Backbone as JSON Lines, residues from 0, in Angstrom:
{"i":0,"aa":"X","n":[32.84,-13.45,10.96],"ca":[31.55,-13.59,10.33],"c":[31.65,-14.56,9.14]}
{"i":1,"aa":"X","n":[30.69,-15.42,9.03],"ca":[30.68,-16.41,7.96],"c":[30.3,-15.77,6.63]}
{"i":2,"aa":"X","n":[30.95,-16.22,5.57],"ca":[30.61,-15.73,4.23],"c":[29.87,-16.8,3.43]}
{"i":3,"aa":"X","n":[29.6,-17.96,4.03],"ca":[28.81,-18.99,3.35],"c":[27.76,-19.53,4.31]}
{"i":4,"aa":"X","n":[26.76,-20.15,3.71],"ca":[25.77,-20.9,4.47],"c":[25.14,-21.93,3.55]}
{"i":5,"aa":"X","n":[24.5,-22.92,4.17],"ca":[23.81,-23.94,3.39],"c":[22.76,-23.29,2.5]}
{"i":6,"aa":"X","n":[22.69,-23.72,1.28],"ca":[21.69,-23.19,0.35],"c":[20.29,-23.57,0.84]}
{"i":7,"aa":"X","n":[19.3,-22.75,0.52],"ca":[17.91,-22.99,0.94],"c":[16.98,-22.79,-0.25]}
{"i":8,"aa":"X","n":[15.83,-23.43,-0.19],"ca":[14.84,-23.29,-1.26],"c":[14.46,-21.83,-1.49]}
{"i":9,"aa":"X","n":[14.44,-21.05,-0.42],"ca":[14.09,-19.63,-0.51],"c":[15.11,-18.81,-1.29]}
{"i":10,"aa":"X","n":[16.26,-19.4,-1.59],"ca":[17.3,-18.69,-2.35],"c":[17.02,-18.65,-3.85]}
{"i":11,"aa":"X","n":[16.05,-19.41,-4.32],"ca":[15.81,-19.52,-5.76],"c":[15.57,-18.17,-6.45]}
{"i":12,"aa":"X","n":[14.71,-17.29,-5.92],"ca":[14.51,-16.01,-6.63],"c":[15.78,-15.18,-6.73]}
{"i":13,"aa":"X","n":[16.52,-15.06,-5.63],"ca":[17.74,-14.25,-5.64],"c":[18.81,-14.88,-6.52]}
{"i":14,"aa":"X","n":[18.93,-16.21,-6.49],"ca":[19.91,-16.88,-7.34],"c":[19.56,-16.73,-8.82]}
{"i":15,"aa":"X","n":[18.26,-16.79,-9.13],"ca":[17.85,-16.6,-10.53],"c":[18.28,-15.22,-11.02]}
{"i":16,"aa":"X","n":[18.06,-14.2,-10.21],"ca":[18.48,-12.85,-10.59],"c":[20.0,-12.77,-10.74]}
{"i":17,"aa":"X","n":[20.7,-13.43,-9.83],"ca":[22.16,-13.39,-9.84],"c":[22.73,-14.1,-11.07]}
{"i":18,"aa":"X","n":[22.22,-15.29,-11.4],"ca":[22.76,-15.99,-12.57],"c":[22.35,-15.3,-13.87]}
{"i":19,"aa":"X","n":[21.16,-14.67,-13.88],"ca":[20.76,-13.9,-15.07],"c":[21.71,-12.72,-15.27]}
{"i":20,"aa":"X","n":[21.98,-11.98,-14.19],"ca":[22.84,-10.8,-14.27],"c":[24.28,-11.16,-14.63]}
{"i":21,"aa":"X","n":[24.7,-12.38,-14.31],"ca":[26.09,-12.8,-14.51],"c":[26.24,-13.83,-15.63]}
{"i":22,"aa":"X","n":[25.22,-14.0,-16.42],"ca":[25.25,-15.03,-17.47],"c":[26.45,-14.87,-18.38]}
{"i":23,"aa":"X","n":[26.69,-13.69,-18.88],"ca":[27.84,-13.45,-19.76],"c":[29.16,-13.56,-19.03]}
{"i":24,"aa":"X","n":[29.21,-13.04,-17.81],"ca":[30.43,-13.07,-17.01],"c":[30.87,-14.5,-16.71]}
{"i":25,"aa":"X","n":[29.91,-15.39,-16.41],"ca":[30.22,-16.77,-16.04],"c":[30.37,-17.71,-17.23]}
{"i":26,"aa":"X","n":[29.86,-17.31,-18.4],"ca":[29.84,-18.2,-19.57],"c":[31.2,-18.81,-19.92]}
{"i":27,"aa":"X","n":[32.31,-18.07,-19.87],"ca":[33.6,-18.69,-20.22],"c":[34.07,-19.75,-19.23]}
{"i":28,"aa":"X","n":[33.46,-19.8,-18.03],"ca":[33.93,-20.69,-16.97],"c":[32.95,-21.83,-16.68]}
{"i":29,"aa":"X","n":[31.78,-21.8,-17.31],"ca":[30.7,-22.74,-17.01],"c":[30.38,-23.65,-18.2]}
{"i":30,"aa":"X","n":[29.73,-24.78,-17.9],"ca":[29.16,-25.56,-19.0],"c":[28.09,-24.73,-19.71]}
{"i":31,"aa":"X","n":[27.8,-25.05,-20.95],"ca":[26.7,-24.39,-21.65],"c":[25.41,-24.78,-20.93]}
{"i":32,"aa":"X","n":[24.59,-23.8,-20.62],"ca":[23.35,-24.05,-19.89],"c":[22.16,-23.57,-20.71]}
{"i":33,"aa":"X","n":[21.08,-24.34,-20.64],"ca":[19.84,-23.94,-21.31],"c":[19.22,-22.75,-20.64]}
{"i":34,"aa":"X","n":[18.32,-22.09,-21.35],"ca":[17.66,-20.89,-20.81],"c":[16.92,-21.16,-19.51]}
{"i":35,"aa":"X","n":[16.39,-22.36,-19.35],"ca":[15.63,-22.7,-18.14],"c":[16.45,-22.59,-16.87]}
{"i":36,"aa":"X","n":[17.75,-22.82,-16.95],"ca":[18.63,-22.73,-15.78],"c":[18.58,-21.34,-15.15]}
{"i":37,"aa":"X","n":[18.39,-20.32,-15.95],"ca":[18.47,-18.94,-15.51],"c":[17.14,-18.4,-14.99]}
{"i":38,"aa":"X","n":[16.16,-19.26,-14.84],"ca":[14.86,-18.86,-14.31],"c":[14.74,-19.25,-12.85]}
{"i":39,"aa":"X","n":[13.75,-18.7,-12.19],"ca":[13.51,-19.06,-10.79],"c":[13.19,-20.56,-10.67]}
{"i":40,"aa":"X","n":[12.4,-21.08,-11.61],"ca":[12.07,-22.52,-11.59],"c":[13.34,-23.35,-11.8]}
{"i":41,"aa":"X","n":[14.2,-22.91,-12.69],"ca":[15.45,-23.63,-12.93],"c":[16.35,-23.64,-11.72]}
{"i":42,"aa":"X","n":[16.43,-22.51,-11.04],"ca":[17.25,-22.44,-9.83],"c":[16.64,-23.27,-8.7]}
{"i":43,"aa":"X","n":[15.32,-23.25,-8.6],"ca":[14.66,-24.06,-7.58],"c":[14.94,-25.54,-7.82]}
{"i":44,"aa":"X","n":[14.87,-25.98,-9.07],"ca":[15.16,-27.39,-9.39],"c":[16.61,-27.72,-9.05]}
{"i":45,"aa":"X","n":[17.53,-26.8,-9.35],"ca":[18.94,-27.02,-9.05],"c":[19.16,-27.12,-7.53]}
{"i":46,"aa":"X","n":[18.51,-26.24,-6.79],"ca":[18.63,-26.26,-5.32],"c":[18.05,-27.55,-4.76]}
{"i":47,"aa":"X","n":[16.89,-27.95,-5.26],"ca":[16.28,-29.2,-4.78],"c":[17.19,-30.39,-5.02]}
{"i":48,"aa":"X","n":[17.79,-30.44,-6.19],"ca":[18.73,-31.52,-6.49],"c":[19.95,-31.48,-5.58]}
{"i":49,"aa":"X","n":[20.46,-30.28,-5.35],"ca":[21.63,-30.13,-4.47],"c":[21.3,-30.55,-3.04]}
{"i":50,"aa":"X","n":[20.13,-30.16,-2.56],"ca":[19.74,-30.52,-1.19],"c":[19.47,-32.03,-1.06]}
{"i":51,"aa":"X","n":[18.98,-32.65,-2.11],"ca":[18.8,-34.11,-2.09],"c":[20.16,-34.8,-1.98]}
{"i":52,"aa":"X","n":[21.15,-34.31,-2.71],"ca":[22.5,-34.86,-2.62],"c":[23.12,-34.57,-1.24]}
{"i":53,"aa":"X","n":[22.79,-33.43,-0.67],"ca":[23.25,-33.1,0.68],"c":[22.72,-34.11,1.69]}
{"i":54,"aa":"X","n":[21.43,-34.41,1.59],"ca":[20.83,-35.39,2.51],"c":[21.44,-36.79,2.34]}
{"i":55,"aa":"X","n":[21.93,-37.09,1.14],"ca":[22.6,-38.37,0.89],"c":[24.05,-38.35,1.35]}
{"i":56,"aa":"X","n":[24.55,-37.19,1.74],"ca":[25.92,-37.07,2.21],"c":[26.96,-37.0,1.1]}
{"i":57,"aa":"X","n":[26.53,-36.67,-0.13],"ca":[27.47,-36.65,-1.25],"c":[27.75,-35.24,-1.77]}
{"i":58,"aa":"X","n":[27.15,-34.24,-1.13],"ca":[27.37,-32.86,-1.56],"c":[27.14,-31.92,-0.39]}
{"i":59,"aa":"X","n":[27.91,-30.85,-0.33],"ca":[27.69,-29.78,0.64],"c":[27.49,-28.49,-0.16]}
{"i":60,"aa":"X","n":[26.22,-28.1,-0.42],"ca":[25.93,-26.94,-1.26],"c":[25.72,-25.67,-0.43]}
{"i":61,"aa":"X","n":[26.54,-24.69,-0.66],"ca":[26.44,-23.42,0.06],"c":[26.28,-22.26,-0.91]}
{"i":62,"aa":"X","n":[25.78,-21.16,-0.39],"ca":[25.8,-19.88,-1.11],"c":[26.9,-19.04,-0.49]}
{"i":63,"aa":"X","n":[27.41,-18.11,-1.28],"ca":[28.4,-17.14,-0.81],"c":[27.67,-15.83,-0.59]}
{"i":64,"aa":"X","n":[27.93,-15.21,0.55],"ca":[27.26,-13.97,0.93],"c":[28.2,-12.79,0.77]}
{"i":65,"aa":"X","n":[27.69,-11.71,0.2],"ca":[28.47,-10.48,0.08],"c":[28.47,-9.72,1.39]}
{"i":66,"aa":"X","n":[29.13,-8.58,1.39],"ca":[29.26,-7.77,2.61],"c":[27.91,-7.39,3.2]}
{"i":67,"aa":"X","n":[26.94,-7.13,2.35],"ca":[25.62,-6.72,2.83],"c":[24.74,-7.91,3.21]}
{"i":68,"aa":"X","n":[25.27,-9.12,3.07],"ca":[24.5,-10.32,3.38],"c":[23.68,-10.85,2.22]}
{"i":69,"aa":"X","n":[23.74,-10.17,1.07],"ca":[23.03,-10.64,-0.1],"c":[23.83,-11.74,-0.79]}
{"i":70,"aa":"X","n":[23.16,-12.53,-1.61],"ca":[23.84,-13.62,-2.31],"c":[24.83,-13.05,-3.33]}
{"i":71,"aa":"X","n":[26.04,-13.61,-3.3],"ca":[27.1,-13.15,-4.19],"c":[27.66,-14.27,-5.04]}
{"i":72,"aa":"X","n":[27.25,-15.53,-4.78],"ca":[27.77,-16.65,-5.55],"c":[27.42,-17.97,-4.9]}
{"i":73,"aa":"X","n":[28.05,-19.01,-5.41],"ca":[27.84,-20.37,-4.91],"c":[29.18,-21.04,-4.68]}
{"i":74,"aa":"X","n":[29.19,-21.97,-3.72],"ca":[30.34,-22.82,-3.49],"c":[29.82,-24.18,-3.06]}
{"i":75,"aa":"X","n":[30.34,-25.22,-3.68],"ca":[29.88,-26.58,-3.39],"c":[31.06,-27.51,-3.17]}
{"i":76,"aa":"X","n":[30.88,-28.4,-2.24],"ca":[31.78,-29.53,-2.11],"c":[31.02,-30.69,-2.74]}
{"i":77,"aa":"X","n":[31.44,-31.11,-3.92],"ca":[30.75,-32.1,-4.73],"c":[31.41,-33.47,-4.63]}
{"i":78,"aa":"X","n":[30.7,-34.48,-5.06],"ca":[31.25,-35.83,-5.2],"c":[31.98,-36.28,-3.94]}
{"i":79,"aa":"X","n":[31.35,-36.11,-2.8],"ca":[31.95,-36.55,-1.55],"c":[31.96,-38.07,-1.54]}
{"i":80,"aa":"X","n":[33.15,-38.62,-1.4],"ca":[33.32,-40.07,-1.4],"c":[33.91,-40.48,-0.07]}
{"i":81,"aa":"X","n":[33.31,-41.47,0.54],"ca":[33.78,-41.96,1.84],"c":[34.69,-43.17,1.64]}
{"i":82,"aa":"X","n":[34.71,-44.07,2.6],"ca":[35.55,-45.26,2.5],"c":[37.01,-44.89,2.59]}
{"i":83,"aa":"X","n":[37.83,-45.53,1.79],"ca":[39.27,-45.3,1.82],"c":[39.66,-43.95,1.22]}
{"i":84,"aa":"X","n":[38.77,-43.33,0.44],"ca":[39.11,-42.1,-0.25],"c":[38.92,-40.85,0.62]}
{"i":85,"aa":"X","n":[37.77,-40.7,1.25],"ca":[37.46,-39.55,2.13],"c":[37.81,-38.23,1.46]}
{"i":86,"aa":"X","n":[37.17,-37.98,0.33],"ca":[37.54,-36.84,-0.49],"c":[36.31,-36.15,-1.06]}
{"i":87,"aa":"X","n":[36.47,-34.91,-1.46],"ca":[35.42,-34.16,-2.14],"c":[36.04,-33.18,-3.11]}
{"i":88,"aa":"X","n":[35.24,-32.71,-4.07],"ca":[35.69,-31.82,-5.11],"c":[35.02,-30.46,-4.96]}
{"i":89,"aa":"X","n":[35.81,-29.41,-4.91],"ca":[35.33,-28.07,-4.66],"c":[35.07,-27.31,-5.95]}
{"i":90,"aa":"X","n":[33.94,-26.61,-5.99],"ca":[33.62,-25.74,-7.12],"c":[32.98,-24.47,-6.59]}
{"i":91,"aa":"X","n":[33.23,-23.33,-7.23],"ca":[32.7,-22.06,-6.72],"c":[32.66,-21.01,-7.82]}
{"i":92,"aa":"X","n":[31.83,-20.0,-7.6],"ca":[31.84,-18.81,-8.44],"c":[31.34,-17.63,-7.62]}
{"i":93,"aa":"X","n":[31.8,-16.45,-7.99],"ca":[31.39,-15.2,-7.35],"c":[30.95,-14.25,-8.45]}
{"i":94,"aa":"X","n":[29.91,-13.49,-8.2],"ca":[29.37,-12.56,-9.19],"c":[30.41,-11.52,-9.61]}
{"i":95,"aa":"X","n":[30.2,-10.95,-10.77],"ca":[31.11,-9.93,-11.29],"c":[31.19,-8.75,-10.33]}
{"i":96,"aa":"X","n":[30.07,-8.35,-9.75],"ca":[30.04,-7.19,-8.85],"c":[30.85,-7.42,-7.58]}
{"i":97,"aa":"X","n":[30.96,-8.67,-7.15],"ca":[31.66,-8.99,-5.9],"c":[33.05,-9.58,-6.14]}
{"i":98,"aa":"X","n":[33.41,-9.76,-7.41],"ca":[34.67,-10.39,-7.76],"c":[35.85,-9.51,-7.34]}
{"i":99,"aa":"X","n":[36.92,-10.15,-6.89],"ca":[38.13,-9.44,-6.53],"c":[38.14,-8.84,-5.14]}
{"i":100,"aa":"X","n":[37.16,-9.18,-4.31],"ca":[37.06,-8.61,-2.96],"c":[37.43,-9.6,-1.86]}
{"i":101,"aa":"X","n":[37.95,-10.77,-2.26],"ca":[38.35,-11.75,-1.26],"c":[37.27,-12.71,-0.83]}
{"i":102,"aa":"X","n":[36.07,-12.6,-1.41],"ca":[34.97,-13.49,-1.02],"c":[35.25,-14.94,-1.36]}
{"i":103,"aa":"X","n":[35.76,-15.19,-2.56],"ca":[36.05,-16.58,-2.95],"c":[37.1,-17.17,-2.02]}
{"i":104,"aa":"X","n":[38.13,-16.41,-1.7],"ca":[39.18,-16.9,-0.8],"c":[38.6,-17.25,0.56]}
{"i":105,"aa":"X","n":[37.75,-16.37,1.1],"ca":[37.13,-16.62,2.4],"c":[36.16,-17.8,2.33]}
{"i":106,"aa":"X","n":[35.41,-17.91,1.25],"ca":[34.45,-19.01,1.11],"c":[35.17,-20.35,1.01]}
{"i":107,"aa":"X","n":[36.26,-20.4,0.25],"ca":[37.05,-21.64,0.14],"c":[37.6,-22.0,1.52]}
{"i":108,"aa":"X","n":[38.1,-21.01,2.25],"ca":[38.62,-21.27,3.6],"c":[37.54,-21.91,4.49]}
{"i":109,"aa":"X","n":[36.32,-21.37,4.44],"ca":[35.23,-21.92,5.25],"c":[34.87,-23.34,4.84]}
{"i":110,"aa":"X","n":[34.83,-23.59,3.55],"ca":[34.46,-24.93,3.08],"c":[35.53,-25.95,3.44]}
{"i":111,"aa":"X","n":[36.79,-25.55,3.37],"ca":[37.87,-26.45,3.77],"c":[37.75,-26.76,5.26]}
{"i":112,"aa":"X","n":[37.45,-25.75,6.07],"ca":[37.27,-25.96,7.5],"c":[36.13,-26.97,7.76]}
{"i":113,"aa":"X","n":[35.03,-26.84,7.04],"ca":[33.92,-27.79,7.18],"c":[34.31,-29.18,6.69]}
{"i":114,"aa":"X","n":[35.01,-29.22,5.56],"ca":[35.41,-30.51,4.98],"c":[36.31,-31.28,5.94]}
{"i":115,"aa":"X","n":[37.27,-30.6,6.53],"ca":[38.23,-31.27,7.39],"c":[37.74,-31.41,8.82]}
{"i":116,"aa":"X","n":[36.84,-30.51,9.24],"ca":[36.31,-30.56,10.59],"c":[35.06,-31.42,10.68]}
{"i":117,"aa":"X","n":[33.93,-30.83,10.36],"ca":[32.63,-31.5,10.47],"c":[32.54,-32.78,9.65]}
{"i":118,"aa":"X","n":[33.01,-32.73,8.41],"ca":[32.9,-33.89,7.52],"c":[34.05,-34.88,7.69]}
{"i":119,"aa":"X","n":[35.13,-34.44,8.3],"ca":[36.29,-35.28,8.58],"c":[36.88,-35.93,7.32]}
{"i":120,"aa":"X","n":[36.91,-35.16,6.24],"ca":[37.51,-35.65,5.0],"c":[39.03,-35.59,5.09]}
{"i":121,"aa":"X","n":[39.66,-36.39,4.27],"ca":[41.13,-36.41,4.2],"c":[41.65,-35.44,3.14]}
{"i":122,"aa":"X","n":[40.84,-35.22,2.1],"ca":[41.34,-34.5,0.93],"c":[40.23,-33.69,0.29]}
{"i":123,"aa":"X","n":[40.58,-32.49,-0.18],"ca":[39.7,-31.67,-1.01],"c":[40.47,-31.37,-2.28]}
{"i":124,"aa":"X","n":[39.8,-31.58,-3.41],"ca":[40.43,-31.29,-4.7],"c":[39.66,-30.19,-5.41]}
{"i":125,"aa":"X","n":[40.3,-29.56,-6.36],"ca":[39.66,-28.54,-7.18],"c":[40.41,-28.48,-8.51]}
{"i":126,"aa":"X","n":[39.69,-28.13,-9.56],"ca":[40.28,-27.94,-10.87],"c":[39.92,-26.58,-11.4]}
{"i":127,"aa":"X","n":[40.84,-25.96,-12.13],"ca":[40.56,-24.68,-12.77],"c":[40.96,-24.77,-14.24]}
{"i":128,"aa":"X","n":[40.3,-23.98,-15.05],"ca":[40.77,-23.85,-16.42],"c":[42.21,-23.35,-16.39]}
{"i":129,"aa":"X","n":[42.99,-23.76,-17.36],"ca":[44.41,-23.42,-17.4],"c":[44.62,-21.91,-17.32]}
{"i":130,"aa":"X","n":[43.76,-21.13,-17.95],"ca":[43.92,-19.68,-18.0],"c":[43.19,-18.95,-16.88]}
{"i":131,"aa":"X","n":[42.65,-19.65,-15.89],"ca":[41.92,-19.0,-14.8],"c":[42.87,-18.7,-13.63]}
{"i":132,"aa":"X","n":[43.72,-17.72,-13.84],"ca":[44.73,-17.36,-12.83],"c":[44.1,-16.89,-11.53]}
{"i":133,"aa":"X","n":[42.96,-16.21,-11.59],"ca":[42.3,-15.73,-10.38],"c":[41.88,-16.87,-9.48]}
{"i":134,"aa":"X","n":[41.27,-17.88,-10.04],"ca":[40.84,-19.03,-9.25],"c":[42.04,-19.81,-8.72]}
{"i":135,"aa":"X","n":[43.09,-19.87,-9.51],"ca":[44.3,-20.54,-9.05],"c":[44.89,-19.81,-7.84]}
{"i":136,"aa":"X","n":[44.87,-18.49,-7.86],"ca":[45.36,-17.71,-6.7],"c":[44.5,-17.97,-5.47]}
{"i":137,"aa":"X","n":[43.18,-18.06,-5.65],"ca":[42.27,-18.35,-4.52],"c":[42.66,-19.67,-3.87]}
{"i":138,"aa":"X","n":[42.88,-20.68,-4.69],"ca":[43.24,-22.0,-4.15],"c":[44.6,-21.96,-3.47]}
{"i":139,"aa":"X","n":[45.57,-21.34,-4.11],"ca":[46.92,-21.27,-3.53],"c":[46.94,-20.5,-2.23]}
{"i":140,"aa":"X","n":[46.14,-19.43,-2.12],"ca":[46.05,-18.68,-0.87],"c":[45.52,-19.55,0.27]}
{"i":141,"aa":"X","n":[44.76,-20.56,-0.09],"ca":[44.18,-21.47,0.9],"c":[45.02,-22.74,1.1]}
{"i":142,"aa":"X","n":[46.22,-22.75,0.55],"ca":[47.14,-23.86,0.79],"c":[47.04,-25.02,-0.17]}
{"i":143,"aa":"X","n":[46.19,-24.91,-1.2],"ca":[46.08,-25.97,-2.18],"c":[47.38,-26.07,-2.98]}
{"i":144,"aa":"X","n":[47.74,-27.29,-3.34],"ca":[48.95,-27.56,-4.1],"c":[48.57,-28.05,-5.49]}
{"i":145,"aa":"X","n":[49.18,-27.46,-6.49],"ca":[48.97,-27.93,-7.87],"c":[49.66,-29.29,-8.01]}
{"i":146,"aa":"X","n":[48.91,-30.26,-8.54],"ca":[49.53,-31.58,-8.68],"c":[49.41,-32.17,-10.08]}
{"i":147,"aa":"X","n":[48.77,-31.47,-10.99],"ca":[48.71,-32.04,-12.32],"c":[47.9,-31.22,-13.3]}
{"i":148,"aa":"X","n":[47.87,-31.74,-14.51],"ca":[47.09,-31.16,-15.6],"c":[46.24,-32.27,-16.2]}
{"i":149,"aa":"X","n":[44.95,-32.02,-16.32],"ca":[44.04,-33.0,-16.89],"c":[43.57,-32.52,-18.27]}
{"i":150,"aa":"X","n":[44.08,-33.12,-19.34],"ca":[43.67,-32.73,-20.68],"c":[42.19,-33.07,-20.92]}
{"i":151,"aa":"X","n":[41.48,-32.14,-21.56],"ca":[40.08,-32.37,-21.92],"c":[39.22,-32.77,-20.73]}
{"i":152,"aa":"X","n":[39.43,-32.18,-19.6],"ca":[38.84,-32.61,-18.32],"c":[37.33,-32.37,-18.22]}
{"i":153,"aa":"X","n":[36.9,-31.15,-18.58],"ca":[35.47,-30.8,-18.5],"c":[35.04,-30.06,-19.75]}
{"i":154,"aa":"X","n":[33.76,-30.21,-20.08],"ca":[33.2,-29.49,-21.22],"c":[32.69,-28.14,-20.72]}
{"i":155,"aa":"X","n":[33.5,-27.13,-20.93],"ca":[33.23,-25.77,-20.47],"c":[33.09,-24.86,-21.69]}
{"i":156,"aa":"X","n":[32.07,-24.0,-21.64],"ca":[31.82,-23.06,-22.74],"c":[31.71,-23.8,-24.08]}
{"i":157,"aa":"X","n":[31.16,-25.02,-24.02],"ca":[30.89,-25.77,-25.24],"c":[32.02,-26.6,-25.8]}
{"i":158,"aa":"X","n":[33.17,-26.63,-25.12],"ca":[34.27,-27.46,-25.64],"c":[35.04,-28.09,-24.48]}
{"i":159,"aa":"X","n":[35.62,-29.24,-24.77],"ca":[36.42,-29.95,-23.76],"c":[37.69,-29.17,-23.51]}
{"i":160,"aa":"X","n":[37.91,-28.81,-22.25],"ca":[39.05,-27.96,-21.93],"c":[39.94,-28.59,-20.85]}
{"i":161,"aa":"X","n":[41.22,-28.29,-20.96],"ca":[42.21,-28.75,-19.98],"c":[42.0,-28.02,-18.66]}
{"i":162,"aa":"X","n":[42.33,-28.71,-17.57],"ca":[42.23,-28.12,-16.23],"c":[43.5,-28.38,-15.44]}
{"i":163,"aa":"X","n":[43.9,-27.39,-14.67],"ca":[44.96,-27.55,-13.69],"c":[44.31,-28.12,-12.43]}
{"i":164,"aa":"X","n":[44.91,-29.18,-11.88],"ca":[44.35,-29.86,-10.72],"c":[45.1,-29.48,-9.45]}
{"i":165,"aa":"X","n":[44.32,-29.23,-8.4],"ca":[44.85,-28.86,-7.09],"c":[44.28,-29.79,-6.03]}
{"i":166,"aa":"X","n":[45.0,-29.92,-4.94],"ca":[44.48,-30.67,-3.8],"c":[45.01,-30.07,-2.51]}
{"i":167,"aa":"X","n":[44.26,-30.34,-1.44],"ca":[44.67,-29.96,-0.1],"c":[44.39,-31.15,0.8]}
{"i":168,"aa":"X","n":[45.38,-31.58,1.53],"ca":[45.22,-32.72,2.45],"c":[44.97,-32.21,3.85]}
{"i":169,"aa":"X","n":[44.13,-32.93,4.58],"ca":[43.82,-32.6,5.96],"c":[45.08,-32.74,6.8]}
{"i":170,"aa":"X","n":[45.52,-31.68,7.44],"ca":[46.74,-31.77,8.23],"c":[46.51,-32.45,9.6]}
{"i":171,"aa":"X","n":[45.23,-32.68,9.94],"ca":[44.92,-33.28,11.24],"c":[45.14,-34.78,11.26]}
{"i":172,"aa":"X","n":[44.89,-35.37,12.41],"ca":[45.06,-36.83,12.53],"c":[44.07,-37.58,11.65]}
{"i":173,"aa":"X","n":[44.52,-38.69,11.09],"ca":[43.69,-39.5,10.18],"c":[42.65,-40.26,10.9]}
């Protein structure tokens, strides 16, 4: 059974409730977000932007589904670059209520399968905060290899923070 699916405009109300309920839980791992992001209108705008990038072929935006089929988080393959690079950058989060149940691991597995299968990418990368051991375990369980440290990589929780960088190469024919 799939634990992810393409995001839809109809997901805005449920996602708004989910990000509101998890605002504090996600704050240490996310960029600082304005109050509008946590509203249904804010989520709808975010989904519309993600789907526009999907139609351009530069993003694969999915939701993560919990055991009951309700929304439990998001997972995106961002910044898809073609040409000689054939790469994308993975980002994901799972709600506090669903955290630690293997959903992120399963969702990453599905996105990698799509990236290497349907999208025929060569490489998927991901970065985690240095102290995010849980996310690092998710990536390592999926075969990602740590390849570096990027100082001041992203502005998370209001400050520029270092990230551990991971990658996974497509084992199939080029």
